[in-house]
C-alpha positions in Angstrom: 22.4 -84.5 47.2 18.9 -85.7 46.3 17.6 -82.5 44.7 15.3 -82.7 41.7 18.2 -81.2 39.6 20.6 -83.9 40.8 18.1 -86.6 39.9 17.5 -85.0 36.5 21.2 -84.8 35.8 21.7 -88.4 36.9 18.8 -89.6 34.7 20.1 -87.7 31.6 23.7 -88.9 32.2 22.6 -92.5 32.8 20.4 -92.5 29.8 23.2 -91.1 27.6 25.7 -93.6 29.0 23.4 -96.5 28.3 22.6 -95.2 24.8 26.1 -94.3 23.6 28.6 -96.2 25.7 27.0 -99.6 26.6 26.5 -101.6 23.5 25.3 -105.2 23.1 26.5 -105.8 19.6 29.6 -107.7 20.9 27.4 -110.5 22.3 27.7 -113.7 20.3 26.2 -117.1 20.6 28.0 -120.2 19.5 26.7 -123.3 17.8 26.5 -124.9 21.3 23.3 -122.9 21.9 20.5 -125.4 22.8 17.7 -122.8 22.3 16.5 -123.1 25.9 15.5 -119.5 26.2 17.0 -119.0 29.6 19.0 -116.0 28.5 15.8 -114.2 27.5 14.0 -115.2 30.7 16.7 -113.9 33.0 17.4 -110.6 31.2 16.1 -107.9 33.6 15.4 -105.4 30.8 13.8 -107.9 28.4 16.5 -107.1 25.8 16.8 -110.6 24.4 14.5 -112.3 21.8 14.9 -115.7 20.2 14.0 -115.6 16.5 14.8 -119.0 15.1 15.7 -120.2 18.6 18.9 -118.2 19.0 19.3 -115.1 21.1 19.4 -111.6 19.6 20.2 -108.6 21.8 17.9 -105.6 21.2 20.0 -102.5 22.1 19.0 -101.8 25.7 21.6 -103.9 27.5 22.8 -102.9 31.0 25.8 -105.4 30.9 24.6 -107.3 34.0 25.9 -110.5 32.3 22.9 -112.5 33.5 22.6 -114.0 30.0 26.2 -115.2 29.9 26.2 -116.5 33.5 22.8 -118.4 33.2 23.5 -120.1 29.8 23.6 -123.8 30.6 25.5 -124.5 27.4 28.1 -121.8 28.0 27.3 -120.6 24.5 27.2 -116.9 25.0 30.3 -114.7 24.8 31.0 -111.0 25.0 33.6 -110.3 22.3 36.9 -112.0 23.2 36.8 -110.6 26.8 34.7 -113.4 28.2 36.2 -116.4 26.5 37.5 -118.8 29.1 36.4 -116.7 32.0 34.4 -118.1 34.9 30.7 -117.9 34.9 28.9 -116.8 38.1 25.6 -118.3 39.1 23.1 -116.6 41.4 20.2 -118.6 42.9 17.7 -116.2 41.2 18.9 -117.2 37.8 19.0 -120.9 38.3 
């Protein structure tokens, strides 16, 4: 249901899941990066900064993959899992 206890449990579980399960250290950026900053602009949790013009993920990723899918250079990968996979483009990220 929607009891306060259910919401509390859900919040704690979601927080723990994001903190311990979802990691962003597997994101990489290739030399093809053009330093446009689009990945940082489309990130819904403001998790990406661009020191020296290249994206760095800050640890609060939700794995929405907006950064990968919005990169005009196709320079962002998530480990080996995303190599060669299609990118999806939403009008909101264009």
